[in-house]
N, C-alpha and C positions, 0 to 999 in steps of 0.2 A: 348374479353378476356383479349386481351393484354393490352387495355386502363386501365381495372380495375386494374389491376397487376399495371400498369404505376403508376395511381393515388395513390393507395395504397403505394407504395415504396416511392413517392413523398412527400407524408403526414409524412411518418413514418422518413425518412432521414432530410425532413427541419424542423419538430417537434425538434428532436436533436440537430440538429444546432443551432435553436434560444433559446432552453433552455440553450446550452452551454454559446451563447453569454449573454445571461442574467446573467448566473453564473459568466461570466468574469466580467461583472460590480462589483458584489459582491466582487469579489476575489481584483480587484483593490483597493475597497474602504477600505477593511479590510488591506491589505500592507500600506496605507496610515494612517491608525489610531492605529494598534495592540500595536505598542510600547509606546503610549502615557500613557498607564497603569502602565508600569515598574516602574518609581520612587516611585509611591505611592503604589506600590504592594511590591515594595521591603523594605518599612517601617515594613511590618509585617512579615518579615521574620527573626523572632528573637525565637520564640519556635517552632524550626522545628522539623519535625516527622521523624525516622528511616528509611530507605530507603534500600531495596534490590534489587541489579538491576542482573538479570536473562540472563545469555548467553549461550542458546542452542548450543551445539558443538558434531559434529559427523564427524570426521575425517577433522578437520579444521586446519591441521599443517601449511598450506600455510599462513595462516591469522591471526590466533590466536594472534601470538606474537605482532602483531603491534595495535591489538583491545586492548588487555590488558595494551600495554603501554599508551593507551588512557585513558584506565580506571584510571591506576595510577595517572593522571594527572588532575583527576576531581576535580572541585572547590565544594566541599560539606564536611561539619566536618567527620572526618575519623571515630571518636567513633560514629558516626550515621548512617555509610556508611556499607554494606557488598555487596563485588561483587563476584556473583557465578557461575564459568563455569561448566555447566552441561556435562560431559562426558559422552555422550549416547554412549555406545558399538563402540568406535572408536578403530581402528586396527593401527593406525599411531601414533604419537609423541603429539598429541592434549594433553591428560592426561599428559605428561611431563613436556611440556611446560607450562602449567597452573600451577602446582606445582613448579616449578622453579619460579614463581611470587610469589606464595603463602607464598613463603620462605623470600620474600623480603618484602611484604607488607602485613600486619597481616589482612587486610579487604579483600585480596581477596583469596578465597578458590575454591578448585574444588571438587564436589560432581559427585561420579557415580550413573548411573541408577538403578535401582532395579526393579526385576518381580513386578507387571505385567508391569510395565511403559517401561522397558530396550528394546530398539532397535524398540518402536512402531511410533517414528515420534516425532516431535515438540511439540505437544499439550501434549503427555505424558512426555515429558522430564519436560517440565514447571510445570505440574503437580508434578514431583518429586521434585524440587525445591520449588515450594508453601508448600509442606509438611514439608520441612527442612529449611526453612527461617523463620528470625522473623520480617521484618522489616514492617511497618506499610504502606508503600506505595512499590508497586511493579513497578520498570522500565524493560523493555525489549529491549535487542539490539541482532541483528544477529552478530556470530560469524566474520563476515567481516567488522563490523562497526568500525568507529573512531569517536565517539563523540567529538564534540569540548568542551573545558573546563568548559563552561558554561552550559552544556545541560542538566544534571541531574537538576543542580539548577533551571533553568527555568523551566522545565518541573514541578517540586514540588511547586515552586512560582505558577503556574497556579493554581493547587489544592488547596494551604492553602488560596489563595485569592478568590476561587469560590467555595463553599460548596456544591452547588447542582449539580458540576462536579463530575462523577465516573473517570474520565478519562482524560488526557491532552495528544494530541498529536503533536508531533514536525515536523520540516522539516528536509529533508533528500536531499542530495545532492550526485552525482557520481563522485567518485574519478577517475574514468578512461574514463571521458567522451570523450577524444580526442585520444583515443586508436586505434579506428577502427570507420567505418562507423556505425556500428551497436550501438555502445556505444554512438554515436552522436546522433543517433535517439531514444534512451532511455533517455538519457538525456534530450533531448526537450520532450517528453512524460512526464517524472517525474515532469519537471516545471510545465506543464501545467496541470497535476492531481492535483497539489497542490493549484496553485491559480486560477485554474477554478473549480474544484471538490470541494477539501477540503475547501479551503478559501470563496468562493463564497456560497456554502451550509451553512457554520456556520454563515456567515455574515448576510444572508438572512433568513435562516430557522432555525438556531440554531441547525444544525445537521452538525457532522463530523464522518468520519469514521474511525476506528481504524486500524492503519497498522502494519505489521509483526514487526518493530522494531521502536524505539526512541518514545516510550510512555510510561507514568505511569498511574498506576491505585491504587486505594486505594484497599488495602488487604481485608476489611472488603466487599467491594463488591464481590472480586472474590470468598471470603469465602461464600457468600449467594448464589454465581451462582453455586459452586461446582466445580470450577476450568473452564479448559478449556477442549470444545467437542475434544476427542479423534479419533473421525469419520470424523473430518472437515479437509479438505486438506488447506481450506484458514481460519485458524483459528481465524484470525482476524476479518473477516468479521462476522462470526458466532457470536463471543462475543459482537462484537456492538449492532447487535439484541438484544441480551438478554439483556445489558446494558440499553438501553434505555426502554427495557419491565419493567425494575424495576423502571421508573420513573426518572432516571439521564439523564444527556446530556452529551456529549464529546466534549470537547473545542479545537480548533486548535490554538496552540499559536507558530507560526514561529521564535520565539526567540530561540527555543530551535533546535538546528541544529547539525546532524550527517551526517558523508559522509560514502557512500557505494559503493560497487564493484557491477560493474553490468557484466552480461554475455558478452564477447568478441566475441563469436561463435554463429552460428546459432543454431547448435546442441544444446548448453546449454540453450540458449534463448529458443527454442523450449519446452525443457523437463520444465524450470521452469514456462513459461506463461501457459503451458498445464495445471499444477498444480493450477495455479492462477485461469484460469477460470474454471477448473473442481472445484474447492474450491468455487467460487463463484455460480455455477449452483447449487452445493449442498445447500447452503444457501437459493437460491430462492425456489427450491423444497422442501426444509425442513420446512420453514415457511408459504410459500404460502398456505401450506395444513392445516396450522391451524391459518390462517390469522385472522377469526372471534373470536379466543381466545386469542389473543395477547389483555394485557391491555390497553398498551398506542398506540393510533392511529396513531401517528406522525410518528412512524416508518413504517407503512404501505407505506407512500409516499416514504420511502428510498427502501423498496422492489420493489414497483412497480418500481422505476428507474432501479433496477437491471435486474428486466425482462424485460424491455422495452430495456433494452442495449443489453443483452444476447440472446433475443429471436426475439423482434418485430424489433427493429434497424438492427441487423444483416440479418433477414429476407429482410428486406426492402434493404438493401445494395447489398444482392446478388441478387434479382430480377431485382434491378436497373442497375448493371452490365451485366446481363446476355441479358437484354432488349437492352442495349446499343450497346454492342456486334452483337447480333442477327440483330439489325436496320442497320449495317453497310453493310450488306451483302444482307439482304432480307427486304423489305419494309413492317412493320408491321403495315401502315396505321395508327399510333396515330394520334388521334385527334387534339392532342395539336401541332403536326407537329413538323417546326423545334424549338419552343419555346422549345422543351425539351433540345435540345444542351444547349441552353440558360441557363435554369435552372441546367444543370449540372455542366457547368462553374461558374455559380454563388456560387454554392455550395463549389466548389472549392476555390474559391475566399472569401467566407465566413470563410471556415478552415483556409485559410492563415492568414486573418486578427486576428482569434482569438489566434492563436498561435503565433503569432509576439508579441501581446499585451501582452500577458503570459511572453514570453521572456525578454521584455522589464523591467520587474520587477526585474530581476536578473541582477547582474553587469557583464560586460563582456559578455553576451549572445546575446544582440543586435549586430550582425554583418553581413557582408555579406555572410561570411559561413553558419553561420546557416541560414540565408534566403534561400539559394540555398540547404540545408539538407532540409528544411522544404517542398520545391516543389518536392524534390524526394523522401522524406517520405510519402508523400500521395499518390503516384503511387506505392510505394514499400512495406514499412513496414506497412503503415496503411492495404494494402489489404492484407497482410498475417495473419492478425488477423483473418481475414473472414475464412479462410482456419482452421485455430487454434480452433476457437470456435466452430467449427462443428464437428471436430475431439474429442473436448473435452466433447462436448454433448454426442456424441457416446460412449466413454469411460466411464463417469459419468454412463450412462442408462446400462451400461453392469456391472458396480460395483453394483449397487441398484440390478440388476435382479439376479446377482450371489453371492451378500452378500460377497464381496470381501472383505478382511481386509487393513487397512489404513496402509502404510508403510512409514518409512522415504523418502521423495524426497530430495536427498542431490543435492543442485547447486552446480557444479564444481567450485573452485576456482581459482584464477591467482594469479603470486607473484605481489604484489603491496607495494608500499612504499609511507606513505605519511607523510613528516617530518616537516610540518608546522601545526600539529594539534593545535587548540588552546585551 
């Protein structure tokens, strides 16, 4: 029995590691080539579409001022731009701060959510803005984001030059990366996600996932889809599947950059990542149950990836860790013997190599400090995800069984200044 479990765990873990190494190659190639198109693409930026930027905000007074300063500096014709702060049932100064900016900048405005969308969560807030906006292109930013000056321009440029793209996804960086050990880990995780997962999947398979922020999508597509799914905690992943099922693709274009704040304490991180995990589990369960009804078979590959990650891979990791610990105190008589220890060691080295290659893409990230962070991250942060996913699965199954309503999951913000928004 122990041998069967060990071989199963081995196949699942190494399958994921090798797949990510494969993606790493694609991501690195995309990094080397994506900006070659910009000179030619720029020539087509003459007849520009109107743009509506959505900023869903629920009690965001700590960060909304810095975000709106960044919005006021965006490089895009102001007569074709509207920035909409969606004040959703806030009890602080979010609306007041937003209105102070609307008085100075005519293209910035604040709207209040109304029933049935009021206080129901990010998806409902976005649907409210969709019904009250006019832009041909919808751009979404979280309330803690400070996009660089050219961010929206580059997102729109991707759509203008790629008629088959329903959405264009940009790159996000961590503002408070050096604040705590946790934010250092998250910074590394973020970079790896973009250059291994996003860039690799786009370069090799023409597949990308819409994130919660820094993306542009055509209004016509959103109207065709009927807006955001209000039951989805990870509205971005859920939207991704529906976009692909319409026959479009989603382009990853890292020239569009935003800076965002990440959790600085474990409590805030746990709540945020639990929401993410539950949201992705919801998407897997929602669409796997109707997998044979999906029109576009390419997205089945992505659904299987999420299923593999949140169910099979984590099962393999849990079993592997359990066998490793038990074998330290009790001989399980694994037929593979001491080779098991070698394989565990090789898995760690492969993880280290993948992450360091991803870090080498970003300036100033390839240093001794991050090297030791990656080592520590493997034995701490990465292992925390195992417990979190198991807990999230329990909560999501409970929500489904008891038909619990989705509410706004607010990530706590921290005071943060970024004076060099470009």
